[in-house]
N, C-alpha and C positions, 0 to 999 in steps of 0.2 A: 504494500500500500504506500503510495507516494505521500510524503509529508506536505503540508500546506506551507505557504510563505510565513504565516504567523508561527507555526510550529518550529520552523527552522530559525526564525528570528528569536523565538523564546530560548532555543538552545544556545544561540550565540550570546544572548543577554545573560544566560545562566553562566556560561564560560567566563564572560567578562567579570561578573560579580564574584565568582569563586576565585578567579585569579587575583583580583583586588584584595579579597579577604585573606587569601593564603599569603599575600605579601604584607599582611598586617596593616592594610590600609595605605600602603605606600604605592603611589601611582607612577613612580619613576620608571621610565622605559628601560629595558635591559638590552644591551648590545648582544644580539644573538650569535655574532661571529659568522663564519662561513658555513655553508651547507656541507655536511660530510655524508657522502652517498653510502647507503647501507647495502652490503652485499652478503647474501646468505643463501645456502649454507657456505661455510668457508671451505677451502681446499681440503680434500680428503687425503690425508698423509698416507693412509694405508695403500693407496694406489701406487705411490712412488716405490713401494717395496713389494708390490704384487701379492699383498695379503688377500687371499681368496675367501669367499664366503664360508667355506668349511673350516677356516681357521678360528672363527669366532665361537668358542666353546662355552665360555662361562658368562654368567650374568650376576649382577649385584645391584641393590637399590641404595640410593643415597639422597639425603636432603640437600637440595641446591636452591639457594635464594628462597627458602620458605616453601618449596614444593618437592615432592617425591619423584625421582627419576630413575629409570632403569639404565644401567651401563653394561654394555657387552665388552668382553675382553678377548684379546688374542695375544698369545705369547709365542714369539717366533725367534729365529736366530738373529734377527735384526733388533730385537727388543720387545717391549710390552706396548701393545696398542689398546686404546680404549675409545668407545664412542657412545655418546648419549643418544639413545634411540630416537626419542621424540624431537630432538633438536638438530640432528644431522651434523653434529660436529665431532671431530676426532682429535686425538693427540697421541704422541709417541714418547716413550721414556724408558728408563732403566728399571722402574718399579711401578707397582700399581699406585702407590702413594704419590709418586711424581706425576704420573699420568692423570690421576684424579685432580690434582692441583691445576694442571695445565688445562684440563677439560673445563673446570669451573671458570678459570680465567678466560678461556676462549669463548665461553658462552655469555660473558658479560655484555657484549654489544646487543645480543638478542634480548636479554632480560631488560637492559636499559631502555631499549626501544619499546618493548611491550609495556614497561612501567610508565614510560612517557605518554603512551597512548592512553593507558588506564587513567592516569592523572588528568589528562586533558578532557576526557569524556566524563570523568567523575565516577568511575567504576570502583566498587569496594574491593574487588579482587583483580588479579592480573589478567589482562586481555590475552586471549589465545587464538583469536580468529583471524579473518581476512578483512581488510578495509571494505571490500566490495559488499560484505554482508552487513555493514553498519547502516543505520538510518541516516537520512540526509541531515537531520539536526546534529547527530553525533559527528558526521563527516565535517560539517561546518565548524564544530568545536575544535577539530584537529588543526585548523589553521593557526591556532594559538599555541600549538605544541612547542615545547622547549627544544625538541629535535626538529631542525629545519627540514630534514629529509622526510620526516613524517608529514609535515605541513605540505611539502611539495607533492607527496603521494596523494594527499587529500585533494589538491588542486586537480590532479588527473581524474579523480573520481567525480568531483563536482562538474567538470567539463563534460564528462560522459552523461551526466544527469540533467544538463542544462535545458534540454527540450521537454523534460517531464517534471522538473521541480523548480520552484520559484526562489532563487537565491538573492535576488537584487536587494530586497529590504535588509537582509543580513549584511550584504556587502557595504551598504551605506552606513549601517551601525558600526561596522568594523573600521571604516575610514574615519568616522567621527569619534571613535573610542579614545578616551584619554585616561583609562584606568588600568587595563590589563598590562602587566609588566612585559609580556611577550607580544605586544600589539604590533611592533614593527614587522615581525615575521608575517603576521596575519595580513597587515596592510600591503606588504610587498606582494604577497600571494594574490590578494584581491586585485591589485593593480595589474599584475601579470595577466590575469584572466580578462580584465577589462580592455586589454589590447584588442580583443575581439568583442567590443561592447555590444554589438548588434545581437550577439547570442544571448544576452541577458536583458537588454533594454528594448522594449517593444514600442514605446511611444516617445515623442519628443519631450514630453514632460518627464519621463524617466531619465532620458539623457541629461536634461537640465539638472535633475536632482543628483545624479552621479557627479556631474561636473562641479556642482556646488559643494559636494562632500569632498572631492579632491582638492578644490580650492581651499576649503577649510583646513584640511590636513597640511597643505603647503604653507598656509599663512600662519599657522599657530604652533607648528612643531619646531623645537629648538635643538634637534639633533638629526642626524641623517643615518641612523643605524639601519643596517641591512640595505642601505642605499634606497630606502623607501621614498624619500622626498625627491631625490633625483629621478626615480622611476615615475613618480607622479607627474613631473614635468614632461617626461618623455611620452607618457600616455596621452596627455592633453595635446602636446605639440606635434606628435608624430603619428597618433592613431585616431583621436577624435577629430582633430583638424577641422573644426567648425566654428561658427561664430561664438557660441557659448564658451568653447575652449579658449578662443582668442581673448574674450572678455576676462576670463578667469586668470589667464597668464599675465595679462597687462595689469590686472589688479594686484597680482602677487609680486610685481616688480617693486612695489613699495610696501610689501607686507611686513608685519612685525618680526617674522622669523627670517634671519639672514640665510638659513638653509633654503627656505622657500624662495627668497629673492634670487639666490644663485640658481636654483633649479629653473625658475621662470626665465631668467636671462639666457640660460642655455636653450630652453625649449622654444623661445620665440624665433630663434634663428631657423629652426626646422619647420615651425608653423608657417612662415612666409614662403617656404619652398612649396607647400601644398596650397596655401591661400595667398597668392601674390597680391591680391587686392588689399591685404592687411599691411603691406610693406610700410607705407607712409605712416600709418598709425603706430606701428610697432617701433619704427625709428624714433618718432617723436616721444613715445612713451619711455624708451630707453634713455634718451637724452635728458628727459625730465627726471627720471629715476636717478640718474647719475648726479644731478644737482642736489638731490635730497639725501644721497647715500652717505652714511657715516662710516662705513667699512671701506677703507682704501682699496682693498683687493676687489671689492664688488664695484666700486666706482670705475676703476680701470676696466673691469670686465664689461660693464654696461656700455661704456664708450667704445670699446673695441667691437662689441657685437653690433652696435649701431653703425660703425664704420664699415664692417664687413657686409652687413646687409645692404647698406647704401651702394657699395661698390659691386654688388652681385657676386661676392666671393663664394666659392663652393665649400669652404671650410672656415672654421673659426678658431680663436685661441683656446687653449685648454682651460677648462673651468678651474678657478682657484681652489686651493686646499687651505683650510684655516689651521692656525697653529695648534689648536686643541685636537684637531684630527690627526695631525702628524705625531703628537705625543701620546695619543690614545693607544 
């Protein structure tokens, strides 16, 4: 049964509130770092030594991270091999004690991923299933996962469901969220999906609502963790490429957030490639923004962008990096 837009939104609002509460009421955004791709199962070391199926004679049960698992054992001239049946991971060593330790260590990435999923959804016990089996509200909650690779996997699942489930109200709530510590991951994911905004927006009013939410994010956010604010400008200037997007980017040229201003200054260069009729307005807005700009790097960037657009250049200066970003 497909979830309604309100059910998905309720799931997202629940995730936001739980994340805020678990952080002790601290709404400071966390820098999620880079995505680390999850590969499972790991390489089967027994194959390197031609350990055949008939070598696995013994079994024993062990508690691993709070759950009971069966381990199969093979003792050969090359050493002792062990494998956790349900997790498909293997290890080799000189003794069962050594192999057991290696098996538990090797299984950590799997347990960490499942625990991250469980926490994001709000499950009381460890998740053991497949993402495809989760409801749309739970899939949407995973966009806030502390594991960016889980959030990216949720994006794939949401895109598969775009024609049958209504995610747009939840996207808007995520873009406007100022409470969940992991919101930059979720916002980046939403912006990535909105590169194909026609898959989620069915009316001009919905397009405007999304643009307004992206403008709010750019204008009010004072960090660029996960490059979410940079991504926001790219989406408006390189994918929406319409009058609402032009208005939003021009507004953000003088926004309170210097991260938002930088993103908008970058994005308008590409906006005019798609909307050449906006060239004069964008140049004027950049020059006016430079007059008001208090950040020297952005003043120079705005004037450079205005010059490059005026001259018809096909490239622009690299966007500036702030001192706090270099030291982070």
